[in-house]
py3Dmol code that shows the C-alpha trace and the ligand (Angstrom):
import py3Dmol

protein = """\
ATOM      1  CA  MET A   1     -14.338  37.851 -26.763  1.00  0.00           C
ATOM      2  CA  ARG A   2     -10.818  37.788 -28.163  1.00  0.00           C
ATOM      3  CA  MET A   3      -9.500  38.715 -24.745  1.00  0.00           C
ATOM      4  CA  ARG A   4     -11.255  35.729 -23.194  1.00  0.00           C
ATOM      5  CA  LEU A   5      -9.875  33.411 -25.811  1.00  0.00           C
ATOM      6  CA  ALA A   6      -6.359  34.694 -25.166  1.00  0.00           C
ATOM      7  CA  ILE A   7      -6.762  34.057 -21.436  1.00  0.00           C
ATOM      8  CA  LEU A   8      -8.098  30.584 -22.086  1.00  0.00           C
ATOM      9  CA  ILE A   9      -5.156  29.731 -24.351  1.00  0.00           C
ATOM     10  CA  SER A  10      -2.679  31.077 -21.808  1.00  0.00           C
ATOM     11  CA  ILE A  11      -4.215  28.927 -19.098  1.00  0.00           C
ATOM     12  CA  CYS A  12      -3.957  25.867 -21.324  1.00  0.00           C
ATOM     13  CA  VAL A  13      -0.306  26.593 -22.097  1.00  0.00           C
ATOM     14  CA  VAL A  14       0.496  26.942 -18.398  1.00  0.00           C
ATOM     15  CA  ILE A  15      -1.283  23.670 -17.593  1.00  0.00           C
ATOM     16  CA  VAL A  16       0.611  21.797 -20.303  1.00  0.00           C
ATOM     17  CA  ALA A  17       3.930  23.283 -19.210  1.00  0.00           C
ATOM     18  CA  LEU A  18       3.324  22.345 -15.567  1.00  0.00           C
ATOM     19  CA  SER A  19       2.362  18.804 -16.566  1.00  0.00           C
ATOM     20  CA  VAL A  20       5.543  18.384 -18.585  1.00  0.00           C
ATOM     21  CA  VAL A  21       7.712  19.725 -15.764  1.00  0.00           C
ATOM     22  CA  SER A  22       6.065  17.512 -13.147  1.00  0.00           C
ATOM     23  CA  PHE A  23       6.344  14.465 -15.399  1.00  0.00           C
ATOM     24  CA  LEU A  24      10.056  15.088 -15.970  1.00  0.00           C
ATOM     25  CA  THR A  25      10.640  15.650 -12.262  1.00  0.00           C
ATOM     26  CA  TYR A  26       8.816  12.445 -11.437  1.00  0.00           C
ATOM     27  CA  GLU A  27      10.757  10.461 -14.087  1.00  0.00           C
ATOM     28  CA  ASN A  28      14.027  11.809 -12.768  1.00  0.00           C
ATOM     29  CA  TRP A  29      13.122  10.793  -9.220  1.00  0.00           C
ATOM     30  CA  ARG A  30      11.814   7.374 -10.319  1.00  0.00           C
ATOM     31  CA  THR A  31      14.914   6.428 -12.273  1.00  0.00           C
ATOM     32  CA  HIS A  32      17.455   7.715  -9.760  1.00  0.00           C
ATOM     33  CA  ARG A  33      15.979   6.884  -6.383  1.00  0.00           C
ATOM     34  CA  TYR A  34      17.923   3.639  -6.014  1.00  0.00           C
ATOM     35  CA  ASP A  35      21.248   4.957  -7.307  1.00  0.00           C
ATOM     36  CA  HIS A  36      22.757   5.020  -3.802  1.00  0.00           C
ATOM     37  CA  LEU A  37      21.946   1.314  -3.306  1.00  0.00           C
ATOM     38  CA  ILE A  38      23.377   0.521  -6.742  1.00  0.00           C
ATOM     39  CA  MET A  39      26.620   2.357  -5.971  1.00  0.00           C
ATOM     40  CA  GLU A  40      27.042   0.652  -2.596  1.00  0.00           C
ATOM     41  CA  ALA A  41      26.436  -2.825  -4.009  1.00  0.00           C
ATOM     42  CA  ALA A  42      28.700  -2.152  -7.007  1.00  0.00           C
ATOM     43  CA  VAL A  43      31.574  -1.200  -4.706  1.00  0.00           C
ATOM     44  CA  ASP A  44      30.964  -4.095  -2.293  1.00  0.00           C
ATOM     45  CA  HIS A  45      30.823  -6.705  -5.063  1.00  0.00           C
ATOM     46  CA  GLN A  46      33.170  -5.069  -7.594  1.00  0.00           C
ATOM     47  CA  LEU A  47      30.597  -4.844 -10.341  1.00  0.00           C
ATOM     48  CA  PRO A  48      29.952  -2.037 -12.836  1.00  0.00           C
ATOM     49  CA  PRO A  49      27.113   0.078 -11.397  1.00  0.00           C
ATOM     50  CA  GLY A  50      25.731   0.511 -14.916  1.00  0.00           C
ATOM     51  CA  LEU A  51      25.123  -3.229 -15.123  1.00  0.00           C
ATOM     52  CA  LEU A  52      23.005  -3.263 -11.951  1.00  0.00           C
ATOM     53  CA  LYS A  53      21.069  -0.259 -13.182  1.00  0.00           C
ATOM     54  CA  ALA A  54      20.485  -1.807 -16.606  1.00  0.00           C
ATOM     55  CA  ILE A  55      18.951  -4.918 -15.024  1.00  0.00           C
ATOM     56  CA  MET A  56      16.875  -2.784 -12.677  1.00  0.00           C
ATOM     57  CA  ASP A  57      15.567  -0.706 -15.566  1.00  0.00           C
ATOM     58  CA  ALA A  58      15.023  -3.420 -18.182  1.00  0.00           C
ATOM     59  CA  ARG A  59      13.618  -6.120 -15.900  1.00  0.00           C
ATOM     60  CA  GLY A  60      12.534  -4.571 -12.588  1.00  0.00           C
ATOM     61  CA  HIS A  61      11.358  -1.278 -14.143  1.00  0.00           C
ATOM     62  CA  PHE A  62      12.427   0.435 -10.894  1.00  0.00           C
ATOM     63  CA  ASN A  63       9.473  -1.175  -9.078  1.00  0.00           C
ATOM     64  CA  TYR A  64      10.499  -2.945  -5.910  1.00  0.00           C
ATOM     65  CA  TYR A  65       7.317  -5.068  -5.887  1.00  0.00           C
ATOM     66  CA  THR A  66       7.889  -6.604  -9.348  1.00  0.00           C
ATOM     67  CA  MET A  67       7.536 -10.373  -9.629  1.00  0.00           C
ATOM     68  CA  GLY A  68       8.656 -12.243 -12.747  1.00  0.00           C
ATOM     69  CA  GLU A  69       7.038 -15.223 -14.456  1.00  0.00           C
ATOM     70  CA  LYS A  70       9.529 -17.672 -12.974  1.00  0.00           C
ATOM     71  CA  GLY A  71       9.467 -16.112  -9.521  1.00  0.00           C
ATOM     72  CA  GLU A  72      12.184 -13.516 -10.199  1.00  0.00           C
ATOM     73  CA  VAL A  73      11.803 -11.043  -7.430  1.00  0.00           C
ATOM     74  CA  GLY A  74      12.104  -7.313  -6.858  1.00  0.00           C
ATOM     75  CA  LEU A  75      14.155  -4.488  -8.304  1.00  0.00           C
ATOM     76  CA  LEU A  76      16.920  -6.707  -9.663  1.00  0.00           C
ATOM     77  CA  GLN A  77      14.510  -9.505 -10.606  1.00  0.00           C
ATOM     78  CA  VAL A  78      16.686 -11.893  -8.636  1.00  0.00           C
ATOM     79  CA  PRO A  79      16.122 -15.437  -9.909  1.00  0.00           C
ATOM     80  CA  GLN A  80      15.009 -18.053  -7.397  1.00  0.00           C
ATOM     81  CA  GLU A  81      18.260 -19.988  -7.901  1.00  0.00           C
ATOM     82  CA  GLY A  82      20.156 -16.823  -6.977  1.00  0.00           C
ATOM     83  CA  VAL A  83      18.151 -16.515  -3.768  1.00  0.00           C
ATOM     84  CA  ALA A  84      18.854 -20.176  -2.962  1.00  0.00           C
ATOM     85  CA  GLU A  85      22.609 -19.807  -3.650  1.00  0.00           C
ATOM     86  CA  TYR A  86      22.753 -16.693  -1.498  1.00  0.00           C
ATOM     87  CA  LYS A  87      21.060 -18.457   1.400  1.00  0.00           C
ATOM     88  CA  LYS A  88      23.397 -21.412   1.069  1.00  0.00           C
ATOM     89  CA  ALA A  89      26.550 -19.298   0.943  1.00  0.00           C
ATOM     90  CA  LYS A  90      25.740 -16.375   3.219  1.00  0.00           C
ATOM     91  CA  LEU A  91      23.007 -17.437   5.610  1.00  0.00           C
ATOM     92  CA  SER A  92      21.852 -21.003   5.960  1.00  0.00           C
ATOM     93  CA  PRO A  93      19.900 -23.182   3.538  1.00  0.00           C
ATOM     94  CA  ASP A  94      16.844 -23.204   5.792  1.00  0.00           C
ATOM     95  CA  TYR A  95      16.939 -19.464   6.472  1.00  0.00           C
ATOM     96  CA  GLU A  96      13.502 -17.936   6.021  1.00  0.00           C
ATOM     97  CA  PHE A  97      13.223 -14.448   4.624  1.00  0.00           C
ATOM     98  CA  GLY A  98      10.712 -12.488   6.689  1.00  0.00           C
ATOM     99  CA  TYR A  99       8.705  -9.319   6.210  1.00  0.00           C
ATOM    100  CA  VAL A 100       9.868  -5.754   6.590  1.00  0.00           C
ATOM    101  CA  CYS A 101       8.339  -2.310   6.969  1.00  0.00           C
ATOM    102  CA  ILE A 102       9.119   0.313   4.346  1.00  0.00           C
ATOM    103  CA  ASN A 103       7.188   3.109   5.984  1.00  0.00           C
ATOM    104  CA  LYS A 104       9.527   6.059   6.568  1.00  0.00           C
ATOM    105  CA  ALA A 105       7.848   6.711   9.893  1.00  0.00           C
ATOM    106  CA  HIS A 106       9.186   8.192  13.117  1.00  0.00           C
ATOM    107  CA  PRO A 107      11.002   6.633  14.771  1.00  0.00           C
ATOM    108  CA  PRO A 108      12.679   5.333  11.583  1.00  0.00           C
ATOM    109  CA  HIS A 109      12.490   1.576  11.520  1.00  0.00           C
ATOM    110  CA  THR A 110      12.816   0.540   7.873  1.00  0.00           C
ATOM    111  CA  GLY A 111      14.471  -2.818   7.554  1.00  0.00           C
ATOM    112  CA  ILE A 112      13.201  -4.203  10.848  1.00  0.00           C
ATOM    113  CA  LYS A 113      12.237  -7.774  10.176  1.00  0.00           C
ATOM    114  CA  GLN A 114       9.269  -9.754  11.392  1.00  0.00           C
ATOM    115  CA  ASN A 115       8.854 -13.444  10.782  1.00  0.00           C
ATOM    116  CA  ILE A 116       5.164 -13.350  10.073  1.00  0.00           C
ATOM    117  CA  ARG A 117       3.137 -11.378   7.594  1.00  0.00           C
ATOM    118  CA  GLY A 118       0.728  -8.835   9.029  1.00  0.00           C
ATOM    119  CA  PRO A 119       0.904  -5.215  10.132  1.00  0.00           C
ATOM    120  CA  CYS A 120       4.149  -3.654  11.338  1.00  0.00           C
ATOM    121  CA  ASN A 121       4.528  -3.936  15.116  1.00  0.00           C
ATOM    122  CA  ILE A 122       5.651  -0.312  15.314  1.00  0.00           C
ATOM    123  CA  CYS A 123       3.561   1.680  12.844  1.00  0.00           C
ATOM    124  CA  LYS A 124       0.848  -0.841  11.934  1.00  0.00           C
ATOM    125  CA  SER A 125       1.345  -0.338   8.167  1.00  0.00           C
ATOM    126  CA  ARG A 126       1.504  -3.285   5.788  1.00  0.00           C
ATOM    127  CA  LEU A 127       4.799  -5.179   5.596  1.00  0.00           C
ATOM    128  CA  ILE A 128       6.482  -6.384   2.417  1.00  0.00           C
ATOM    129  CA  PRO A 129       8.394  -9.652   1.915  1.00  0.00           C
ATOM    130  CA  GLU A 130      12.047  -9.155   2.839  1.00  0.00           C
ATOM    131  CA  MET A 131      13.244 -10.129  -0.647  1.00  0.00           C
ATOM    132  CA  TRP A 132      11.309  -7.155  -2.043  1.00  0.00           C
ATOM    133  CA  TYR A 133      12.946  -4.770   0.373  1.00  0.00           C
ATOM    134  CA  PRO A 134      15.183  -2.728  -1.970  1.00  0.00           C
ATOM    135  CA  ARG A 135      18.385  -2.881   0.085  1.00  0.00           C
ATOM    136  CA  GLN A 136      18.131  -6.622   0.636  1.00  0.00           C
ATOM    137  CA  ASN A 137      17.104  -7.285  -2.956  1.00  0.00           C
ATOM    138  CA  VAL A 138      19.991  -5.328  -4.459  1.00  0.00           C
ATOM    139  CA  GLU A 139      22.429  -7.031  -2.083  1.00  0.00           C
ATOM    140  CA  VAL A 140      21.268 -10.532  -3.036  1.00  0.00           C
ATOM    141  CA  GLY A 141      21.119  -9.772  -6.781  1.00  0.00           C
ATOM    142  CA  ALA A 142      24.561  -8.147  -6.809  1.00  0.00           C
ATOM    143  CA  TRP A 143      26.052 -10.981  -4.775  1.00  0.00           C
ATOM    144  CA  TYR A 144      24.698 -13.535  -7.257  1.00  0.00           C
ATOM    145  CA  LEU A 145      25.996 -11.581 -10.255  1.00  0.00           C
ATOM    146  CA  ALA A 146      29.427 -11.415  -8.618  1.00  0.00           C
ATOM    147  CA  LYS A 147      29.337 -15.161  -8.035  1.00  0.00           C
ATOM    148  CA  LEU A 148      28.508 -15.766 -11.692  1.00  0.00           C
ATOM    149  CA  LYS A 149      31.276 -13.376 -12.681  1.00  0.00           C
ATOM    150  CA  ALA A 150      33.799 -15.352 -10.628  1.00  0.00           C
ATOM    151  CA  ASP A 151      32.586 -18.634 -12.158  1.00  0.00           C
ATOM    152  CA  ILE A 152      32.853 -17.229 -15.683  1.00  0.00           C
ATOM    153  CA  GLU A 153      36.249 -15.632 -15.131  1.00  0.00           C
ATOM    154  CA  GLY A 154      37.576 -18.895 -13.763  1.00  0.00           C
ATOM    155  CA  ALA A 155      36.081 -21.021 -16.536  1.00  0.00           C
ATOM    156  CA  ASP A 156      38.876 -20.831 -19.104  1.00  0.00           C
ATOM    157  CA  GLY A 157      41.568 -21.590 -16.558  1.00  0.00           C
ATOM    158  CA  SER A 158      43.472 -18.312 -17.000  1.00  0.00           C
ATOM    159  CA  GLY A 159      41.245 -16.355 -14.598  1.00  0.00           C
ATOM    160  CA  LYS A 160      41.973 -13.325 -16.727  1.00  0.00           C
ATOM    161  CA  ARG A 161      38.876 -12.912 -18.802  1.00  0.00           C
ATOM    162  CA  ASN A 162      38.040  -9.354 -19.813  1.00  0.00           C
ATOM    163  CA  LEU A 163      35.044  -8.086 -17.828  1.00  0.00           C
ATOM    164  CA  GLU A 164      33.288  -6.700 -20.898  1.00  0.00           C
ATOM    165  CA  ASP A 165      33.474 -10.162 -22.519  1.00  0.00           C
ATOM    166  CA  ALA A 166      32.134 -11.792 -19.380  1.00  0.00           C
ATOM    167  CA  ILE A 167      29.135  -9.473 -19.024  1.00  0.00           C
ATOM    168  CA  PRO A 168      26.849 -11.062 -21.671  1.00  0.00           C
ATOM    169  CA  LEU A 169      27.505 -14.476 -20.106  1.00  0.00           C
ATOM    170  CA  MET A 170      26.841 -13.111 -16.614  1.00  0.00           C
ATOM    171  CA  VAL A 171      23.573 -11.503 -17.661  1.00  0.00           C
ATOM    172  CA  ALA A 172      22.473 -14.594 -19.570  1.00  0.00           C
ATOM    173  CA  ALA A 173      23.262 -16.940 -16.658  1.00  0.00           C
ATOM    174  CA  TYR A 174      21.450 -14.570 -14.302  1.00  0.00           C
ATOM    175  CA  CYS A 175      18.294 -14.288 -16.426  1.00  0.00           C
ATOM    176  CA  LEU A 176      18.159 -17.614 -18.265  1.00  0.00           C
ATOM    177  CA  THR A 177      19.584 -19.897 -15.567  1.00  0.00           C
ATOM    178  CA  ASP A 178      23.143 -20.914 -14.959  1.00  0.00           C
ATOM    179  CA  LYS A 179      22.420 -24.422 -16.244  1.00  0.00           C
ATOM    180  CA  ASN A 180      21.097 -23.327 -19.656  1.00  0.00           C
ATOM    181  CA  VAL A 181      23.970 -20.970 -20.299  1.00  0.00           C
ATOM    182  CA  ARG A 182      26.607 -23.452 -19.172  1.00  0.00           C
ATOM    183  CA  ALA A 183      25.090 -26.004 -21.554  1.00  0.00           C
ATOM    184  CA  ALA A 184      25.157 -23.516 -24.449  1.00  0.00           C
ATOM    185  CA  THR A 185      28.701 -22.244 -23.867  1.00  0.00           C
ATOM    186  CA  ASP A 186      30.704 -25.330 -22.908  1.00  0.00           C
ATOM    187  CA  ASN A 187      30.608 -24.427 -19.209  1.00  0.00           C
ATOM    188  CA  PHE A 188      31.297 -20.731 -19.911  1.00  0.00           C
ATOM    189  CA  ARG A 189      34.488 -21.558 -21.840  1.00  0.00           C
ATOM    190  CA  ASN A 190      33.047 -20.235 -25.094  1.00  0.00           C
ATOM    191  CA  PRO A 191      32.457 -16.493 -24.660  1.00  0.00           C
ATOM    192  CA  VAL A 192      30.009 -16.243 -27.565  1.00  0.00           C
ATOM    193  CA  LEU A 193      26.338 -16.668 -26.714  1.00  0.00           C
ATOM    194  CA  PRO A 194      24.081 -18.377 -29.253  1.00  0.00           C
ATOM    195  CA  PRO A 195      21.880 -15.737 -30.969  1.00  0.00           C
ATOM    196  CA  GLY A 196      18.669 -16.968 -29.310  1.00  0.00           C
ATOM    197  CA  LEU A 197      20.087 -16.490 -25.824  1.00  0.00           C
ATOM    198  CA  ARG A 198      21.673 -13.201 -26.719  1.00  0.00           C
ATOM    199  CA  ASN A 199      18.359 -11.899 -28.055  1.00  0.00           C
ATOM    200  CA  SER A 200      16.595 -12.691 -24.792  1.00  0.00           C
ATOM    201  CA  ILE A 201      18.894 -10.358 -22.891  1.00  0.00           C
ATOM    202  CA  ARG A 202      19.339  -7.692 -25.571  1.00  0.00           C
ATOM    203  CA  ASP A 203      17.240  -5.179 -23.611  1.00  0.00           C
ATOM    204  CA  ILE A 204      19.669  -5.359 -20.686  1.00  0.00           C
ATOM    205  CA  LEU A 205      22.822  -5.176 -22.818  1.00  0.00           C
ATOM    206  CA  GLU A 206      21.481  -2.124 -24.680  1.00  0.00           C
ATOM    207  CA  LYS A 207      20.657  -0.331 -21.457  1.00  0.00           C
ATOM    208  CA  TYR A 208      24.059  -1.280 -20.065  1.00  0.00           C
ATOM    209  CA  GLU A 209      25.729   0.482 -22.988  1.00  0.00           C
ATOM    210  CA  ARG A 210      23.896   3.629 -21.946  1.00  0.00           C
ATOM    211  CA  TYR A 211      24.302   3.373 -18.170  1.00  0.00           C
ATOM    212  CA  ARG A 212      27.980   2.536 -18.290  1.00  0.00           C
ATOM    213  CA  GLN A 213      28.546   6.114 -19.459  1.00  0.00           C
ATOM    214  CA  ARG A 214      26.312   7.670 -16.842  1.00  0.00           C
ATOM    215  CA  LEU A 215      23.840   6.292 -14.285  1.00  0.00           C
TER     216      LEU A 215
END
"""
ligand_1 = """\
1
ZN
Zn 6.476 0.182 10.429
"""
view = py3Dmol.view(width=600, height=400)
view.addModel(protein, "pdb")
view.setStyle({"model": 0}, {"cartoon": {"style": "trace"}})
view.addModel(ligand_1, "xyz")
view.setStyle({"model": 1}, {"stick": {}})
view.zoomTo()
view.show()
């Protein structure tokens, strides 16, 4: 009887241990799987990678299919005004984002774009809107953050604003609209955010403090 109990307990311990290990492995994969995209975009747009990761964690929760209340889209929860600015500056104002396949099938064809929704022409799996496609989403979000950074750095005329001072303004303009933050900070000239605005982005700033040390 005691022998059986011992076996039962051992089995339980093994099950718990395996669950913990698989959970940790999964968490590690989940929170690091987009690091390569973050690093590429950070280099291309001269942004701190920790800032991109903080937004991805706090707002996108590492889910590429996340949609925000005001239409913020994807991993970086890119605001609709950011999408519009990107189209205007980099593509054309009437550019239509299409649909892409994210199936890692053979032959590899991730990123191939179709203009209409529906199954992938190659593998027949379901397509996702192009703005959700992680590489495209991170590119657009990072581009918009860099644009805001340039606007903020140029706002006081010296063009020499410290990046760490500019970051709360960048994040606020990104998440709470450029217009609102300009109105609250004298067109970005005042580096101090009103407490209400700062509170709304506290989750991102806290995560940034952590990710700036290590992704
Ligand atoms: Zn496909």
